[in-house]
N, C-alpha and C positions, 0 to 999 in steps of 0.2 A: 371509472377504470380499474379493472381487476389486476391482481398479481399473476403473472405469467411464469411458468416454469422454464420457458424458453428464453424469453426477455425479462431480464430482472434488474431494477434500478435501484442502487442504495447510496446513501451519503455517509460520510465519515464526520462524526460530531466530537470534534476535539476542542474547538474554541468557543462553544457556545455553552453557558451554563446549564446545568440540568434543569433547573426552573424554567428556562427559555425554551429549551427543547420541549418540555412537556406543557407548555402553554397552549391555551385554545387556539391560538392563532397558527402556531407552529405545527401542531397536529392538524389542523385543517389543511395548511399547506402541504404537508407529507401525503395525507389521505387523498387530496385532490388530484396530485400527480402519481399516485401510487408508488412512492419512494420509501423505501426500509431506512431504518438508522442504524448505523454503526457506533455504538456508544462507548466512549472512551471513559474508562473507570480507574482511578488511581487508589492506593489503600485509604487515603483521607475521605474518598467519596464512595467508598463501599457501601455504607449505609444507605446514604440518599440515592444511590443507583438503583436500589432494589425497589424504592417506590417508584422510580422513573420508568423503569421496567413495567412494574404493574399498570402503570397508567398507560404507557404504550400498547401493551398487550390488550388492555380493555377498550382502547380506542381503535383496534385494529391494524396498528401498524407493526410490521414484522421488525424485530430488533436483534441483533447480535451485540456481543460484548467484547469490548477492545481495552485488554488490561495494560496499564502502563505503570512503570515505577518512577520516582523523581529523577529529576536530571543528574544527580550525584551518583544514581545507580545505574546510569546508562540511557534510562528513561525507555528504550525499546528492547526487545530480546535479540541478544547476540551470542557469540562464543564465551565472551568475557564475563557474562552475569546470568548464563542460563539456569544455573541452579536457584538462585535468588529470585528469579523471574518465574520460574516453574513453581515455587512455593507460592509466590502470591497468585499465579493463576489457578492453582488448586483451591485457594480460598476463594476465589471467584466462582468457581465450578461449584463449591460446596454452598456459597451464599445465596447466589443469584440463579443457579441452575437454568442458564441461558440457552435457546435454542440453537446458538452457534458461538464458538469463541474464536475470535479473530486474532490472529498473532502478528505483530508487526517487527519484522527481523531487519534489523540494521545495526551498522556500528553504533558505539556509544555516542550520545549526544555532543559530549565536549570534545571528543576526537574530530567529529564531523566539522563542528563550529570551528574550532582551529584552523583545520585544513581551508575551509571555504573563506575564512575570513582573510588569508592571506593571499587571496585573489589568485590561488594557483589553478593550473588547469588539468584536466584529465586525472591520471592516476594519482598525481600529487596532492590531489584533494582528499586522497583516502588515508586513513590511519594504517599502521602496518598490519600486515595479515595475521591472522590467528595462529598460535602455535597448532601444530597438526593433533597434537593428543588433546587440547582444550577443544578444539573444533570436532573432534570424534565423540568427546564426552557430551558437547553441547547437542550434537545429533541425537544421542541416545537419550538424553535428557527430553528433546522433543518428540521422540518415539513415544516414550513412556506417558508424557502428557497427553498425546494425541489418543493413545490407548486408554487412559484414564476418561477422557471426555467420551471416547465412543461407548466405553463401558456404560456410562450414564445416558447414553442416547442424544449426544451432543455434537453436532458437526464442527469441524476444525479448518479454519481457512488461514490461508498465508499471504501476508503483503510483503514486498520486497522490492530494493532497487532493480532496475532493469538490467544492469550487467549480470545478475545471478541467474537471468534467463539462459545466460551461456556458461554450462556447469563450471568451468575452469575459475570463474570469479567467485564462486560461493565463499571457498576458504580464504580467498583475499579480503573479502567483506567481513567474513566472520558469521555469515548467514546460511545454515545448514538448510536448504531446500529439498535436495535429492534425498531419497531413502526415507522420507516421512509421509505416513499415510493421509495425505490432505484430502479434504473434499472438495476444497476449492481454492484456487491461487488467483492472486489480483496484484500481478506487478504494477509498480507506481510509475506510469508511463505519463509524467507531468510535463506537457509540452512547453508550457509557459516557464518552467524551471529550467529544463533542458535548453532553450533559447536564451534566458536570462543569464544563467550562471556559467554560460559559455564563454562569456565576455566578448562577443560578437563574433566568434567563430562560426555560429548557427544562425541561421534566419528562421523566421516564421515556417516558411515551407519546409526547410530541413528537419525542423522539430516535428512537424506534422508526419513527415515521411519517416522519421525514426520511431514515432510513437506506432504507426501502422506496422513497421517492421517489428516492434516489440509484440503487438498483438499477433503477428503471424507466427513469432517464435513461441508465444505461449500456447497458441492453439496447436502447433505441431509438437510441442513437447508435452503437453498436459490434455489434449483432447477435449472432451465435454467438461472438464473441471476448470478451463481456462476462462478467467475474466481479466479485467483491466481496470486499474485506478486511474481516474483523468483529472487534470486540474492544471493550476490551482485557481480557485476563484477568489480566495483570500489566503494571506499568509498564515504560517503554522507555528511549529515549534521555535523556529529561528527568528519570526517575528519580522523577517525582511524578503520572504521568499517572493520572487517575481510572479505575477499573476496575470490571467486573460486580460486581454484589452477590453473584450465583449463577450456577450453570449455567442456572437457569431463564430468565435474561434472555438468555444466548447463544441458548438453544433457539428463544426469541422472534424474535431477530434471523434465525437461519437459516429459520425458518418464514416470516417476511416476504420474505426474498430469494427463496425457491422459490416463493412465491406470485407474485412479479413476474417469473417464468421465468429467474431466476439461480442455477444450481446448480452452478458452478464457484467454490469459495469457499476462502479462505485465512483462518487464525485467527491474531491476535496475542495472545502468542506462546508458544512452547514453555516458555521460563523460568517463565512465570507458571502455566502448567497443572502443571508438576512441582513449583513450590514452594506450590501452593494444593490440597492432595489433598482428596479423592482424585483422581487424574489422570484416572481412568476417567469420573468424572461429567461431566467438561468435554468430553472426546472423544464420549462417548455422546450428549451433547446436540448436539455439532456435526456428527455423522454419521447421526442418525437422526430429528432432529425433521422432523416433516411440514410441508408447506406450509400456511401460516396467514396471511391477509392482515392487515396491520396496520391499525389504526383510524386513521381521519384527525383532526387535531385543528386547531384555529383557529390555535394557535402555530405549527405546523410549517408551515401553508399562509402565515401572514405571513413566517416566516423565509425560505421558500422565494421568496418574493415580493420581499422585501428583497435577497436574493442576485441575483436576476435585475435589478433595477432598478439596483443598485450595478454590476453587471457590466456593464450598458447603458452606464452613466456612463462607467466605466473604458473602455470601447471607444471611446467618442467622444474621450477625452482621449488614448487610444493613437494613435487616427488623426490626431488632430492633431499630435501629436510625432513621429509618422512623416513627416508631411508638411513639417514644420519642419526635419527631419534630412536632407532630401533637398538 
């Protein structure tokens, strides 16, 4: 199976050690299903990552680089740490010269961990919104980083929480998506997490419908640059994220995305695939599921409406804050 320009499949590689990622067995698995790797790189693993990328390239496995900081520095890129994160991303560009830089835009991990641990629902799970000036500064930093990457011939993509598809939420989350010259976007439409962390408000069918709605919004907003990240097969940074019950649920998500015209997909994550054998069943579902529209549900419709109304309220508050800050 070859790599297609219209249908692309990649997998986030956060919880698998680089030595396991580049093992003969793992590379054979990725090659068999034509799945590219999005490789997490921390400051402590930068040197090791260089050799891993060389091995993947030598074996014909396309790879993007996914920089991250330590948890104390926020882990992901957002309004609160954009300067420090961009400095490390610049080191990544210089040291690794990847084909693609994948930026994960999210609130700081400790802020999210505290909110999620409180069992709160909806907007109360989120940290306070970014200061307007800090948010504007972070957007400028992102633009400069993208320009630097493009000058080196490196593509730049963004992953971000699904509310940021609806522009008013970007500042609330501290994740500048608008106004940055992305080559690809991949909202994190993790239906297992939507269902599991809704604390019973959403069922599997509702989460599937919301994932499909996110794909439709991504396609409408970003056109050919639109993709989606699906999951989760295994837990990630928090260690207790809800996961798919079976590869059949992943196949449903893939089908719903394809039905909405989104066929550039990433799966979270390789560690889960390898630790929930047979790995082939997960990648078979990920790469061969046919397009199949998701059913609409009243709960999903209500959740989307609540998201839009809350986002509109936040936009009004954000505008007032900006005027007061002048």
